[in-house]
N, C-alpha and C positions, 0 to 999 in steps of 0.2 A: 537875797530870793533863797527862800533854802525854795531844794526841791521838788517834783512835783510825785514824782515815780522814782522810789529806789528797789530794782529787777534784784533776783537770787538764785542762782545758779549753785546748789548747795548740794555739791558732788563731798565721798567719803575722803574724795583725794585732797581737794582746794573745792573752796566759795567762788565762785565766780558772781563781781558785784560790775552794777551798773547804775547811775545817780543820772536822770534825765530832769532838764529843768522846759520849764512852758514855753522858752524860745526855741525848745532844740535842742540845744546843749546839752554835750554827755560827756560822764568821764568813769573811766571805770578802776577797778581796781581787785586781785585777786588775796583773799587772806585762809588761813585754814580751818580745811575739812571740818564739816558736824562727823561725830563718831555714834552710831546710830546702834549703839553696845550702852551708850548713856543715856537721860533725858536730852530731850530733839528742844524745847521749847528754852532751856535757857542758853543751850550754844548759841538760838535763832535769834532770842533777844538783846545777846552780846553784839551780837554782831549790826542788826536795827543800830542798838544806843552807837556803839561807838563809825559809824556811817551818821548817825543826825546830831554828834556829835562834833562832827568837823564840817557837814556842810548845810547841818539846819535840817530840822526834823521833814521826811517827806513823809503828803497827801496819804499818798497810796504804796502799798508796800505788796511785792507778788513773788513769790517763791517756787522755783519747782526745789523737791525733798529727796533725793536718793531712801529708801529704804521707809519710805512717812506709812505707818497702819492706818491712822485716822487722820481725816484733815481737818474733819470737824471740831478735834478738840483740840487738835494743834493750834489750830487759826484763832479758837475762843481765849485759851490760854493766853495766847500772845496776844491778844488785846487787851487781855489783863493787864499788862506789866503793868506798871509805874510809869518803864523808864516810854513806853511807846507812847505818850498819849497825845502827841500831835498825832501821829499817826489817824486819817480818817475813816481809811481802805484796805480794807487785805487780802491777800486770797495766797489762799498755799492748794498746791498739785501733787503729782508724786511726778519723776522726774522724765516717766514715759507719755503725760502728757507733754511736757514746756521739749522734750524731746522732736513728739510730733511735727507740735506748733514750729519748732528753730527747722528743721524740714520740711516740710510739708508744707507749711504755713494753713489757715484754712480749708482745706481742700481736700476729699474725703481722697480716699485712702489705708495705707500700713506704712507704717516703720519702725523699724528691729534694730535695735540696737544690742551688740555681745560682745563681751568684754569678758573679765572675769564671771559675768552673770551675764542675763537674757533676757530684757521682756520684749514684750510685743505690743503697738496697739491699732486699734486698726477703729476707721472710722466711715463709714457708711452717710447714706441721705438723713438721717434719724437715727443714728445708735451709733455710740461708740461699746468698746469689747478691749478689754488686758487677758491680752494671752503670755502663761506663765510668766517669771520676774518671782519666781514663789520662794527666790533663795536655793542653794545647794539642795539642805536636805532633801526636800517636800517637790523640787524642778529644776530649773533655770537649764532644760535639756538644748545640748549644742554650743554650749557658753568651753570658755576660758577652762573652767574647774570643770565640766564636765567630759570634756576632748582629757584633762588630765587625768581625773579621774580613769577616766578609761584604761588611760598609758600604762598606771600604776597596776589594775587590775592587771593587764597584758603581762607585765614586766615578770607578776609572781604565779600566772600561769605556768611560763615556760620555765622560771622557776624550779616548780614541784611538780611538772611535764605534764602538765592540766593541756599546755597550749603550745605552737609553737613558738620557734624563735624569732628575735624581733630582735633590732639594734635596741631600741627603747631600753633596752637591759643598761648598757653602754652607758647610755645617759644617766639615766636612773640612779646607776653605781658610783658616779662621780661624784655624787650626793653622799650618798649611803657605802658602805662598802662591803657591810656586812649586811645584805639582800633579808635577812629573818633579824632582822634588830629594826627593819628599817622602821617597821608603823608603830613600838616604841616612841622612836624620836616625831617619829610626823604627830599620833595620839598627844602629845605633850608637847608640842608646838603651837605658842598661842597666836602664829600668821598661819597654820596651816592652810585657811585654806588660799592662801596669794601662794602659797609654795605649792601644793596641789597645782593651784593654776597657771603655774610659771611653766609648767612641764608642758603645755599647749603651743606651744611656740615650734622646740624640739621636735615636737610629734607631726606637727607641719612639713619640717626642712626635711624627716625622715621619711613622710612620704610623696614630696616633694622626688628624693634622691632616691625610690623605688622600696621601701619597707614597706614588705603587703601590709604586715600589721598598723601600721601606723597610717596607711595610705585607704585601712578599712574603717579605721575610725574616724579619718576626716570628712568621707562619704555619710559614713552615719551620723557624722554633727552634720553635715549638712543638709541633711533629708531632715533634722528633724529642726531647723531653723527654716527653712521651705515650707514646713508641717505648722509653725506656727503663721507662718507671713498668710497663706490659706487658709486659714482658719477661720485668719482676725476679718480676713476680706471676705470670703463667702457665710460668715454669719452674722454682719455686719446690710449686708448690700448691697456692696462696693460696685461702684461701676464696673464691666469688665475689661478697661483701659483705665482703672485706678493705676495711682503712682504708688510708686514703692519707693518706700526709702531706706534706707541700706547702712550703719555707722559701726563702727570700731573695733576694737584689732583684732582679733579672729581673722574676722571677714578680709585683714592684710592678706593672709593665705592665698593665695590665684587659686590653688585648688578646691577651697571652702567656697568660695568668693564663685569661682566659675557652678558646682557644682549643685549649691546655692540656688542660684540663676536662673539655672536651667532645669534643677527640678518645680521653685515657682512657675516659670514660663509652661512646664508639661501640665499644669492643673486650668493654669490659669492666662490659656495664650498672649489677650490681650496686654497683660500687666506692663508698665513702662517704669523701668527702674529710670530713676530723675537721681542728679548730685546734690548732695544737701543745700540749703535755700540760704539759713541760717547756723547758729547754734543754739543749746541749751540755754543761753542769756537771753537771746532774742527771742525764744517762746517763754519763756520767765518773764520777760519784761509784755511779751501778748496778750496773756492771763488778761491782764487790767481791760484792752481793747475786743474782747470776746465778744460775740453776740449776742445776745439773752437764749436766741432758736440753736445757737447751736449743739452740736449732737455729745460736748463734750464738757458743758455746761455743767451739767447737774454730776461728772466726775472730781471738779474740785471745788474747795469751800470758802466762800466770801463775809466775811465780818464787817460791817461798817455803824461806827461808829452815832452813836442815837444826840443828833443837836443838844448842845445846854439850854435849857427854856431859862431864859429871863424875864424874876418873878417883874410882875404888875405892878407899874409906877414906880420900877428901877430908872436910875439916868441914863441920859441913852448920851 
């Protein structure tokens, strides 16, 4: 018996899969992540085709995708792939949507996911709004990359006497003993985004230990994250007691987490911070069952295969 659903949480570090059968049985797996600097459709098609080869073609495929820019084009191109002929319904959404559904389900509120980058999604009674998630060049305020970038800036300001001394200098010198040559190395590194973001953890540790510059960076990050959540709630007319879900490695810092929470509550006293009900993979699976009236419906792409016409007079 073929599965009725294949849900995919397609991330950059790994893609999580869930196959579901009509009797309720499920099976999960983890495969290689998608590379967002390469064409996405061939990578996604390969994941689906391999799963179908092992378990049979799924009737429905629902995908939450990191780095997605055009859901409609991605869904349409995927449905035209010869190897996906058995798929009857295909849904594609940005992973901010599947993260929201995984954390809060279909209730109104806001979910912020903050790691190397950051994206917030707010859902109200009639509308939804994505806040930030615009990448390290144009956005991602308060993210791991943002914190690391502020830390490097503070180190170089201390080095050339524009700013006060900070313990961050010793941390950066561990990687680049010659600070004045550091930017040559960083600019030429293919993984420079990851390298910059890697300084977020030590910045939070130094902040907790009392370094004034690191402490200020972390508080500024918390304010940026809170601003995104408050904006998402306000602009979608979410209820005053709307739920807020917050996930990601940056919020593992007690200092950032507490400052972020306090800042949100100062602007929206009725907000309820709730633990995640599920995962992004749960959210990808939930796409298939989302009500047509739900505010998130217009934010995802859906393609349904037209049934083949049987010629008149053909044998039954």
